[in-house]
N, C-alpha and C positions, 0 to 999 in steps of 0.2 A: 371454500371456507375451511379453516383448520379446526376440525372438531376436537382434536386433542387439547388445544388451548381452551376451548369452551368447556370441556370436561374438567380440566384443571381449575378453571375459574369457578365452576360450580362446586367443586370439592372444597376450595378455599372459602367460599361463601358459607357453606355448611359448617365448616370448622369455626369460622368467625361467629356464627350464630350460637354454636355450642359454647364457645368461650364467653360470649356475651351473657348467656343464661347462667353460667357458673359465676360470673362476676356479680350478677344481680343478687345471687344468693350467698355471697361472701360478705361478712360483716366484720368491721374493725372498730374497736372501741378505744377511745382515748379519754383519760380522766386526769383532771387537775383540780385539786382542792374541792372535790365533791361535784364538780361539773363534768358530766359524762356526755361525750358526743359519739354517736354511732354512725359510721359511714359505710356504704356498701362498696363493693369492688369497682363500681362505675363512678366513684367519687361523688355520690349523692348522699347528703345527710339524711339518714333515716329517722334519727331520734336525738333530741337534746334534752338532758334531764339534770336538774339540780338534785343530787342525792342528799345534800345537807344544806344548811343555811350559812355555812362558813364564809362564802364569798360575799353574799348579800343577806345579812340577817334581817329578819322582820318582814319578809315578803308574804303577802297573803297568797292563798292558793291560786287566785285569779291572776295576780301579778306574776307569780312563778310560771304559770302556764303561758301567759302572754310573752314573757321574756324568753322562755324556751322556744316558742314558735318563731319569735323575731330572730333569734340566733340562727335557727335552722334555715329560715327563709333567706337571711342575709348571706350566709355561707353558700347556700345553693345558688343564689343569684351571682355571687362572685365567681364560683367555679364555672358556671355556664358561660359567663362573659369571658373568662380567661381561656376557655376552650374555643370560643368563637374567634378570639384574637389570634390564638395559635393556629387555628385552621386557616384563617385568612392569610397569615404570613407563610404558611406552607403551600398554599395554592400555586404560587409562582414556581416553586421548586418542583412540585408534582407535575405541573404542566410541562416544564422543561424536560423532566425525565420521560414523560410520555412522548414528547416530540422526538427526543433522541432515540427512543425505542422504535418509534414509527419509521424513522429514517435510517435505522440500523446503525446508529452511532454508539450505542452502548458497548462497553467492552465485552467481548465474547459473542457479539451479534454476528450472524452470518449474512 
């Protein structure tokens, strides 16, 4: 067994976990006419908030809260599904790359 490759893989996994943690704690806000959506670096909606009633005047506090939650849930559901679709489409490419590497077909392979 080639322990240098196992060591490199372990280092890459540690680096990936560090980056994942950084992304979890990175927040990006977007505001349009009083609607503010906060997303973390992993593309998960953390908060949706109407800071004014400019877009939908006359909402009760309960309606406002329900609408904010519905927007967050819908966007998170859409993001998760889009990531699943992308991962599914990439599986074939990743499998081919793995096979090429295993058989030594990748450029620069010895």
